[in-house]
N, C-alpha and C positions, 0 to 999 in steps of 0.2 A: 560310966566306963563299963564296957561289956565284960562279962565273966567267962566268955568262951574264946577260943582261939581257932584258927584255921585248922580244919581236920587233917590237912596234909602234914602239918607240923607234927601232929601226934603220930600219924602213920610213919613219917620219916624217922622219928625217934624210935618207934618200935622196930622198924626195919633195921636200924643200926644196932639196936640193943639185943635182939633175940633172933637166933638162927631158926628156931621153930616158927616164929612169926614170919620170917622171910620165906621159908619153904611153903607155908600155908598160903601166904599172900600170892606168891608166884603161881602156885597150883590153882588158887581161886581165880586169878586173872585168866588163866588158860581155860578153866572150866566154864567161865562166863562166855568166852568166845565160842567154845564147843556147844554150849547150850543155846546159842543164837543171840546172845546179848553182846554183840561185837563191840559196841560203843563203850559199855561199862568195862568189858575185858581189856580193851585197848587203853582206856584211862587208867585202870589198875596196873597194867603193865608199864605204862609211863611213870606212874608213881613209884613202882618198884625200882625202875632204873634210876630215877632221881634220888630215891632214898638209899640206894646201895652204891653201885660203882659209878654212876653218872654217865651222861652221854658221851663225854670226851673219852673216857676209858673204854666204853663200849665201842665207840668208833674205832679206836686203836685196835681192839681185839678183833673186830670184824673187818678191819681195813676199809672202812666206809666213813664218809663225812658225818660227824656228829649232827650237823644240821639236817642232813638227809634222814637220819634215824629219828630225830625229833619230829620231823614232818610226818614220817610214817605213823607215829603214834599220836599225832595231833587230832583234835576233834574232827577236822576235815580230811585227815589222812586216809589213804586207801592202799595199804601195803600189799604188794604181791605176796602170794603164799610162800614162795621160795625165800624172800627176804625175811618174812616173819619167822619162818622155821629156822633160818640161819641164826636169827637173833635168839630164839629159844634155846638152840644148841649152846650158844656162847653163855647165856645166862645160867643154864644148868651146870655147865663146867665151872663157872665162876662160883656158884653156890655149892658145888660139890654134891649135886643130887642128880638123879635120873628119874624124871617124871614118867609115869606110865598111864596109858589110856586103857580103861577097862570097860568092857561091854556089860550092861545090865538091862534087865527088862524095864521098859517104861511103865510108869505107874498108871 
């Protein structure tokens, strides 16, 4: 019998339990995208949605089909920038945060 469990279960539990973890996880997902690792950022954003409000509620808030939103964040998804940013606006409101983009010198 394995002693480990699916990492997503742990992530979902932490997302439900800790507002600090939710904010940092959302921020990390978006930073991943900005840093050029779109696949990991998109996967993290999908985990965030699944572990918080879910795609059904997100679809209601965005007035979009939950299946369409799931496809946007799927491994083969290719969301348009407008749709992705619309989603980010809704997620920020839901979380009660305002994420900021800051410029800094590259190392």
